[in-house]
N, C-alpha and C positions, 0 to 999 in steps of 0.2 A: 801381909797377912793372907793366909790361904783361905780363910772363911770356909773351911771344910769342903773345898772343891772336890768333885769326883775326879777320877782319873781322866775321864773324857773331857771335863771342863779344864783340867790342867793342860791337857794336850791342845785344846782350842786356844788357850791363853798363850802357850809356848809357840804355837804355830803363828799366831798373829804377831807376836813379838819378833819372831824370826823374819817374817815378811817385812815388818816395819824397819828392822835394822838393815836387812839385805837389799831391799828394793826401794823403800820410801826414803830413808835417810840420805842416800846419795843423790836423790832427785828433788828433794823438797825445796831447795833454794831456787832451782831453775823453774820448777812448777809454780812457785810463788811469784817469781819475777815475771814470767810469761803469762801467768793466769791461765794455765792449761789444765784440762781435765786429765786425770792420771789413767789413761786407757790401758797402758801396759801393766801398771800396778794392779788395776782392777782385774785384769786377766790372770795375774798371779794369785790374787785373792780367790777368784773363782776356781782356779786349778787346785787350790788347797782346800776346796769345799767349804770355805768360810761363809759364802753366800747361802749355804744350805742350813746353817745352824739354827735359824729361827723359823724354818719352813717345816710343817708337819711331815712325818715320814711317808704318809700316803700320797704325798705330792713331790716325792723325790728329795725330801729334806732329811735332816738329821734328827728332827723331832725335838729340838731344844726350844728355848723361849727367849724372853727379854733378857734374862740373866746371861745367857750365852752370847747374845748379841752385844750386850754391854761389855763383856769381857774383851771381845774383838775390838769394839769401838775404843775402849780405854787404851789398849795397846797401840793401836794405830795413831790415836791422838797424842800419845806420849811423844811421838816423833813428828806428826803433822796433823793438825786439826782439819785441814782442808781435805786430805785424803780420807780421814775418818768420817767426815760428813758425806762424802761421795758414796762411801759404803753404807752409812746409816740411812741415807735417803731411800735406799732399796728396802730397808726394813719398814720405813714409814709408808712406802708404796705398797708393800706386801700385806701389812696388817689390816687395812680395810677389806681386802679380799679374803684374808683368813677369817676375819670376824663376821663379815656380812655377805660374802660372795656365795652364790649358789654353786652347786657341784660343777656345772658346766664352766662357770667363770674360774673356779679354782683349778680345774684340770687344764684349762686353756693357758693360764698365766703363771701359776705358782711353780710348776716344774721348770719353766724357762727362766724365771727369776732365780730359782735355786741354782741353776747351771751357769748363770751369768750370760746366757744367750741374749737376754734383754735386760735393760735397766728400767726402773720405775720412778715416778714422781707423784707428789701429792699437791694438788693445785687448789688452794683456798684463798690465799692473800690477794687483795686488790688494792688499788690506790686509796680507796675509802673503806676498806674492810681488812683491817689488820687485827688489832685487839678486839674490835667490834666485829666478830666473825659473822654475826647475824645480818650485817649490812651489805651482803654480797649483791652486786649489781648485774653480774653475768646472768643472762636469762636463758632458759630452755623452754621453748614453746612447743606444745604438742601438735603434731601434724600427721594424722593417721596413727600408724604404729611406730612412728618415729618422733624424735624431738629435734628442733633446730636450736643450736646453741650459738649465742652471740654475746661477746664481751671480751674483757681483757683480764688476765691474771698477771700478777707482779711478784718479783723476787722468788721465783720458783727454782728450788734446788734441783739439779739434774735436768733443768729445762733444756730442750733441744737434744740432749744426750739420751734421755729416756725414750723407750718405745711405747710404754703404756702409762697413762695418767689417770688418777682419780680426780675428777673435776667436780667441784661443788658449785651448783648453779641454782638459781631461783626458778621454781616451777609454779609458784603462787606468791607473787610479791605482796599481796594483801596480808598474808600470814607471817611475814617477817622470817624469823629463824625457823619457824615451823613449816615454812613453804620452801625450804631448801631440799635439793635432791642430789645424791652422789651418782655420777656417771663414769663409766670406764670408757676412755677415749684413746684410740691408737694414734701414734705419731703421724702416719701417712694418710689420715682421714682428710678428705677434701675440705678446704676452707680453714684448716688448722695450721697456723703458721707461727713463727717466732719473731719477736722484736729484738731489741738490743740486749746484748750480754752486759750485765752490770759490772762496773769496775769497782771492786770492793776493797775495803781497808784490809780485811783479813780473809781467812779460809779461801784464798785465791786459787787453790788447786781444785776447788769445786766450781761447777758451772751454775750460774744464776741468771735466768732469762725471763723475759716477758713472754706470755703465751697469748696469742690472738685468735679468737674464734669468730668466723664470719660465715653464718649459715651452715655451721657444721652439723651434719646429719648423724644422729646416733639412734640405734634401735632401742625400743623400750626394754629389750632383753639385756641391754648394757647398763641398766640401773643397778646400783649396789644396794642391797636391802630392798626397801620399798619406797615408793613415791613419798616425798615429804620427810624422809629420814636423814637427810644430808647433814643436819646439825648434830644429830645423835651419832652418825658415822664419824664425824669430825671429832667430837668430844671424847668418845670412847676410844678412838684411835690414839689421840693425844695422851689420854690416861695411860695407855699401854706404852707409848713410845717416849714419853718425857724422861724416864730414867736413862734412855739412850743419850739424850743431850747432857744429862748429868754425868754420864760416863765419858762423853767427849770432853767436858770441862775438867773432869777428874784426871783424865789422861794428859791434858795440856798442863795442868798444875803439877802433876808428877814429873813430867819432862822438864819443866822449868826449874823445879826444885832440885832435880838431879844435876842439871847444868850448874846451878848456883852453888851447890854443895861442893862439886868438884873444883869449880873455879876458886872458891874460898880457900881451899886447901893448897891451891897452886899460886895464887896471887900473893906476893910478898910486899909488905909496906912496913916501914920502920924496922926493918930487919927480921920480920917474921910473917908467917902466913896470916892473912886477915881472919882466918877461921879461929885463931887464938884470941881474938878480941871478943869481949863479952857482948858487945852490941850486935855483932854478926851472929854469934852463937844463939842469942835470943831470937833473932829473926828466923834462923834456920829451924829452931825448936818450934816456934809458932807455925811456920809453914808446914812442917811435917805433921804436927798435931791437927791442924785444920784439914789437911789432905786425908788423914786417916778417919777423921770424923765424917768427911764428905763421902769417903768410900763406904763406910758402914751404912750411911743413909741411902746411897744409891743402890748398893747390893741388896739391902733389906727391901726397898721398894720393888726392885726387880723380882726378888723371890716371892714377895706377896702377890704380885701379878701372876707369876707362873703357878702359884699354889691355888689360883682360882678365887682368891678373895675378891668379893664383888666391889666393895667401896674402896677404890685405890686412888681416887682423885687427889685427896690431900697428901697422901704419901708420895705420889708421883710429883706433885707440885713442890713439896718440900725438897725432894732429891734434886730436882732441876734448879730450884731457887738457891739452895745452899751451896751446891757444888759449883755453880756458875759464879756466885759471889766469891767463893774461895779461889777459883781460877783467876779472876781478875786481881785479887789481892796478892796471891802468890806470884803471878807473873810480874806485877809491878815491883814487888820486893826483890824478885830475882834480878831485874834490871838494876835496882838500887845496889845490890851486892856487886854486880859487874861494874858499877860506876859508869864512866863515859863509854866504855867498851860495850856495855849493854844496850846503848842507844844506837849502835852501829849494826848494819845488816850483816856484817861479817860474823856476828854471833847469833845463835838461834833464839835467844830469849826475846829479842825485839819482835820477831815474827810471832812467837807464842803469845805475847801480850795482845797483838793485833787479832790473832785468832780467838783469844779468850773472850773478847768483848761481845761477839755475836751470841755467845751462849747465854747471855743475860737478856737477849732480845727475841730470838726466834723460838717457834713453838710456844708462843705466849711469853710476853715480857715478864720480868720478875715482879713487876707491879701487879700484873694479872695473876701470877702465881699466889701472891699474897691475898688477893681477893678470893681465889679458890679455897685457900687454906682457912681464911676467916669465915667464909660461908659454911664450911664444914663444921667449924667450932660453934658457930651460932646455931646451926641446926641441931647439933648434938647436945648442947647445954641450954 
């Protein structure tokens, strides 16, 4: 379904698909096996100007928004969820700066993110602060016109690869979530180091590392927004970027469905293609119906955000929730259609199922998404 895409959006989608087919597909198995960040592929993505699509024009971007980013993420994820999130993490890093950065911060970082000169990351999660985002233990203590950051962040996508990090730290522990502040921290800042790289079940082409802060000095001019706005920065950023996770899930589901449909036409049992059996036909019909429903929800949420609609929390949560649940169901069904072969790494659906699982977990678990949706319902009625 074209969803009334503009010519520019069609071109973005086609370019992303071409890169996925030409550069990602031949490398995805090795990237997954070796757990390697796709540097060369990211260079091709940057060369095609796809890192510019969600950056405003005044900062060397193409002036698109979440919808354009979602189109790229979907096409990349259709082939490899790990490469897709390596790309999407730059959107997650750019949006706090787009939404809350001052002019100096925007001019310093956004053009470089748009060009692919640097990569970004968003650092919120800690050992005891996952779903409970207000329980951040990393501290930032004022020292003159500087702050000293101490603490550890965990499970950070693009960790070690990124050159610029939005770091959420507590500047007033007594205030809880209202005492959090967002800081921009550069990779080469003294005292800022990296711990282990996580050995993940899926999305292994993306880098996930621990961030360690030991008396890391940042200037007060590196605060995003204002002191004490860290929780707001986080929540408003996630409201904008959650459809991107929905798009990743959507792409994974689409890729798995296509593989299963092709295999069902080729696989012969009892003298005919298994696609001729009603049991398989019903599975394929349900898979495609669920994918199209997820696509409608993801695209609408993204368009609502880009249209400037203020209250998008529930729509974003629904898009992420539904699409990720669909991704898990579709990838499991795809493996079932492949039978024993689907369980083997020789075929891509095994990887797609592993990649799909994380979409139900990060940027807020699906249980948290249900809480967001429910709170919106309760407030409204």
